[in-house]
Residue, then its C-alpha position, 0 to 999 in steps of 0.5 A: m499499500a502506498y502511504p502518505t507522508a508525515v510532516n509536523s505531526q500532520i499527514i499529507d497527500t500528494a495534492g497537499k491535503v491535510s488528511h491526519r486524524k487527531l486520534i492517538a492509538i494507545l497500544r498498552g502491553v503490546k508486544p514487539d512480535e505484535a508491534a508490525s502487524m498492529a502499526r499496519v492495520l492502524v493506519d491501514a484505517g487512518i489512525t496515525m498516531i501511535e503510543v506504545p506506553l513504557n510500562s509495556p514489555q521492551p517499548l523501545k523495540s516495538i517503537a523502532i520496528m513501528k517505525a521501521e513498518v510504516g515509515d513516515a505514514a504515521l508517527i510513532g512515540a511512547g506514553t508513560v514517559l516520567t524521565v528527562e532519561d526516558v525522553v533520550n531513550v525514546r529518541d534513540a528508538g526513533g519514536e517522534f512524539i512524548v505522552s505522559p500521565n502527568c505535567d513534568v516541567d523537565v521532561i517537557k524541556k527535553t522532549k523539545e531540546v530533542g527535536m519530539g512532539s510533546w503532549p503531557g497529561v494536565l487536569t487543571p488549569t494551574e498544569c496546562f498553563a505551566a505544560i505551555k510556559a515549558g514548551a507543549d505542543g498539545l495538552k493531554i485531558f488526563p483523566a478526562s472522565i474525572i472532569g467531563a466535558s463540562g469541565i473542559s470547556a471551562m479550561r478551554a475558555v481561558l486556554p490559548k485557542d491555538m492549542p490542541v487539547y485531546a480528552v484521553g482516558g474514559v471517552g468513547p467513540d459516542d462520548f467525541a460529539t460531546y468534548a467536541k463541543a467542549g472544545c477538544d480537538g482529539f482523542g488519546l484512544g486506549s483499551g477501546i482500541y486495543k489490550p493484550g490478547l486482541t487480533a490485528d483483525e480485532v484492533s482493525g475492527r475498532a480503530v474502523a469504528f474510531v475514526t467513523a466516529h470521528d469522521a462524522v464529529f468533525a468532517g468538513 
């Protein structure tokens, strides 16, 4: 299959049209021997940001395998990144973005220093603005279900309009419209799209469902 090319966290086709969907597939527990097949079915379904949490088995190996499999067709990154040492290790494995469950300004600054995208976890206005000041490229509202769409809407009113906000944690495709109305730009997809034991075909079906729901909300 001929894939488009990833540019600046977006997927650009040969006509110059942005077709990247703001969905991050979180593959917690993925193993190296399934990394290539999982990355391939996700890209085929239209999901082009793939996160391997560092508490997965041999996560750096999986990141390297995924990057070799899909090349520039997707951005491969790491989640559950807690230290600056982790940031460097992910960069050396070929990772392109860093996601954390928390807001650690040292991790954010190191991520930007080595040229990767930064998506720290935040839940309060104080954390949001600390992350922005440190150089974050986007904000991961986590766990989003704790404050819900109403809480995100209240925070969104004071955040820079051009700062991407993703809802992560307890958000399914049926919630996309509500969270989008609250000001969310995208979503992190966890156990709803992948959990250990699922086959590539099963993940493919789930990915298509998420993409369909995304497009129904954000099309046009």
